[in-house]
C-alpha positions as CSV (number, residue, x, y, z in Angstrom):
1,M,98.6,80.5,115.2
2,A,100.0,79.0,111.4
3,A,102.4,76.9,110.8
4,V,106.2,78.1,108.7
5,V,105.6,81.8,107.0
6,T,109.7,82.9,106.7
7,A,112.3,82.0,104.3
8,D,114.5,80.2,107.3
9,G,111.6,78.0,108.3
10,R,111.1,79.7,111.2
11,S,107.0,79.8,112.4
12,R,104.3,82.6,112.5
13,A,104.0,81.5,116.8
14,D,108.4,81.9,116.9
15,V,108.0,85.1,115.1
16,A,105.6,86.2,117.8
17,R,107.5,85.2,120.6
18,Q,110.4,86.9,119.1
19,N,108.9,90.5,118.7
20,M,107.4,89.7,122.5
21,Q,110.7,90.2,124.0
22,R,111.5,92.5,125.6
23,V,114.2,95.6,125.4
24,D,116.0,98.1,127.7
25,L,113.9,101.2,127.0
26,A,117.2,102.9,127.6
27,N,118.7,102.1,124.6
28,L,115.8,103.9,122.8
29,L,116.3,106.9,124.1
30,P,116.3,110.2,123.7
31,I,111.8,109.2,123.2
32,N,109.2,111.4,121.6
33,K,112.1,114.7,120.9
34,N,110.3,117.5,121.1
35,L,107.2,115.9,120.9
36,S,104.4,116.3,123.6
37,S,101.3,114.3,123.8
38,A,98.4,116.2,122.6
39,K,96.0,118.3,124.5
40,E,92.4,118.3,124.9
41,G,91.6,121.6,124.1
42,T,92.9,121.4,121.2
43,M,91.7,118.4,120.1
44,I,88.7,120.0,120.8
45,S,89.7,123.5,119.4
46,L,90.5,122.0,116.0
47,L,88.8,118.7,115.5
48,G,85.9,119.1,117.9
49,S,84.4,118.2,121.0
50,P,82.6,114.1,121.0
51,R,79.0,114.8,122.4
52,M,78.6,114.0,125.3
53,P,79.2,112.4,127.5
54,L,81.2,109.9,127.6
55,T,82.3,106.5,129.3
56,T,84.6,104.0,128.9
57,V,83.0,102.3,125.8
58,G,83.3,103.3,122.9
59,Q,80.3,105.1,121.3
60,N,81.6,106.3,117.7
61,E,78.6,107.3,116.4
62,R,79.4,110.7,118.9
63,A,82.4,111.3,117.4
64,S,82.5,115.0,116.5
65,D,80.9,116.4,112.8
66,L,84.3,116.9,111.6
67,V,86.0,114.0,112.6
68,K,82.9,111.7,111.1
69,R,83.6,114.3,107.6
70,N,86.7,112.9,107.2
71,L,87.2,109.5,108.7
72,V,88.1,106.6,106.4
73,T,88.5,102.9,106.5
74,E,91.6,101.3,105.5
75,S,94.1,98.3,104.7
76,M,97.4,98.0,106.9
77,S,98.1,94.8,105.9
78,P,96.5,90.7,105.6
79,L,95.6,91.2,109.6
80,F,94.5,93.8,110.3
81,R,92.1,97.0,109.4
82,L,92.0,101.0,110.7
83,Q,89.4,103.3,110.9
84,G,90.9,106.8,112.0
85,L,91.3,109.7,110.2
86,E,92.0,110.7,107.2
87,P,95.2,112.2,107.7
88,A,96.2,109.8,109.9
89,I,95.9,106.4,108.5
90,A,97.5,108.1,105.6
91,D,100.8,108.4,108.4
92,L,99.4,105.1,109.8
93,K,100.7,103.4,106.1
94,A,103.3,105.1,105.8
95,F,105.4,104.3,109.0
96,L,104.0,100.4,108.9
97,A,105.0,100.0,105.2
98,Q,108.5,101.3,106.6
99,A,108.8,99.1,110.2
100,F,107.4,96.0,107.2
101,A,110.7,96.8,104.8
102,A,112.7,97.2,107.8
103,E,110.6,93.5,109.6
104,P,109.2,91.8,106.6
105,D,108.4,88.9,109.4
106,L,106.5,91.7,111.4
107,K,104.4,92.1,108.3
108,S,102.7,88.7,109.4
109,V,102.2,88.8,113.6
110,L,101.6,93.0,114.4
111,S,98.1,93.7,114.9
112,T,95.9,95.8,116.9
113,E,93.3,96.8,119.2
114,G,91.4,99.8,117.5
115,M,91.7,103.1,116.2
116,L,88.3,106.0,116.3
117,S,87.4,104.3,120.0
118,V,85.0,107.7,121.1
119,R,85.9,107.5,125.4
120,V,87.1,109.1,127.6
121,R,90.2,108.1,128.4
122,K,91.6,104.5,130.2
123,P,95.0,105.0,132.4
124,T,96.8,101.6,133.1
125,D,97.5,102.6,136.8
126,G,93.6,101.5,136.9
127,S,92.6,105.6,138.4
128,V,89.8,107.1,136.7
129,S,89.2,109.8,134.1
130,T,86.6,112.2,132.4
131,K,89.5,113.5,129.8
132,I,88.4,112.1,127.1
133,S,90.5,110.0,125.0
134,N,92.5,110.8,122.0
135,H,91.3,107.8,120.2
136,A,87.6,109.6,119.7
137,W,89.5,111.4,117.7
138,G,90.6,108.9,115.2
139,T,93.8,109.9,116.1
140,A,95.2,107.3,118.4
141,V,95.9,103.8,118.0
142,D,96.9,100.7,119.9
143,F,99.1,97.5,118.9
144,K,99.8,94.4,120.1
145,I,101.2,90.6,118.8
146,V,99.2,88.6,117.6
147,G,98.8,85.0,120.6
148,F,99.4,87.7,123.3
149,E,97.9,90.7,125.0
150,A,98.4,94.0,124.0
151,P,101.0,95.9,126.0
152,A,100.0,98.6,128.7
153,N,102.5,99.1,131.2
154,T,105.9,97.8,130.7
155,G,108.2,99.8,133.2
156,H,111.6,100.1,131.9
157,T,111.2,97.3,128.6
158,V,109.4,96.7,126.0
159,P,108.3,94.6,123.4
160,R,111.0,94.4,120.5
161,F,108.0,95.2,118.4
162,I,107.3,98.3,120.0
163,G,111.4,99.6,119.8
164,I,110.7,98.9,116.1
165,L,108.2,101.2,115.9
166,I,108.7,104.3,118.1
167,P,111.5,106.0,116.5
168,L,109.4,105.4,112.7
169,F,105.8,107.2,114.1
170,N,108.4,109.9,116.5
171,A,110.3,110.8,113.3
172,G,106.9,111.2,111.1
173,G,105.4,113.5,114.7
174,W,103.4,111.0,116.4
175,Y,104.2,110.7,120.6
176,S,104.6,107.2,122.0
177,G,102.3,106.3,124.9
178,V,105.7,105.0,127.1
179,G,105.4,108.3,127.7
180,F,102.9,107.5,129.5
181,R,103.3,104.4,130.8
182,D,100.9,102.8,127.8
183,T,103.0,100.7,125.8
184,M,100.8,99.9,123.6
185,H,99.8,103.4,121.8
186,F,101.0,106.2,120.3
187,E,99.0,109.4,119.8
188,V,99.1,112.5,116.5
189,S,101.4,114.5,118.6
190,E,100.1,118.0,119.4
191,E,102.7,119.7,117.1
192,R,101.3,117.2,114.2
193,I,97.5,118.0,114.3
194,R,99.3,121.2,114.6
195,E,100.5,121.1,111.2
196,W,97.4,119.6,109.9
197,S,95.4,122.8,110.5
198,N,97.9,125.0,109.3
199,E,98.0,123.4,106.5
200,G,94.0,122.9,106.3
201,V,94.1,119.3,105.3
202,L,91.2,119.2,107.3
203,K,87.8,119.1,105.7
């Protein structure tokens, strides 16, 4: 990691460690209030089915035709770009702008495990799933801190940076993967997807 990046002389490594410190999930509750994880049936009916079969390895060329028509790739910070469904990317840019305004140092260490990945789900408990991941529609994203592994199932605590992101994402209609023990994960909720459909934002 680079040396000094903050006005108070902290190194990027110090900022990264601070953002990986654990906070009690209980202090963040309630989360995902009035939101639910987007159902596979809803996603297929509104965004089309990826070309089957799928594996746990992303095969983005198998994305549905509607998803392909609505994909965009944009920079989220100096550290990473994301490819996803156009309205989802617009949401993400707004959420992250809020996060970086509140916590400017976060911009220097926040990174990602990606967004669009046309595959089946990979549950954090190691079980095998045949359901399509919401990443397959470019409507889910996984976050991590530079120099650290992306947080999977972190139990009754979450890294500080996830605690910062959850309320911003929830307020915008995104569901936190903490709800199904996948701490790094955020996805467009069932309710938000239906809003987009009703508003006709997808081509």
